[in-house]
C-alpha positions, 0 to 999 in steps of 0.5 A: 500500500505504501508503494502504491501511495508513493507512486501516486504521490510521485506522479502528482508531484511530477505533474505539479512541478511541470505545470509550475515550470511551464507556467513560468515559460511563454505560452504563445507560439515562439519563433526563431531563437526564442523557441529554443529557450522558452518552449513549454514542456507540455501542451496544456491545451491538448492535455485539457482536451484529452482530460475532458474527453476521458472524463466525459467518456467515464461519466457516460460509461458510469451512467450506462453501467449504473442504469442496468 
């Protein structure tokens, strides 16, 4: 149980630290030399769209399963 908790905590810390790092970088599309130094690690718009799709699918599946 401690190992499982440690893995979850580690994943949350990693995602949080990447979010903080990316929030300090530029969020607009950079061109030229700036693109190398100010590029974010994660494309948060795509990650949010994927998370919303996953959440909606899980909700629809839960409603389908619970209605039986």
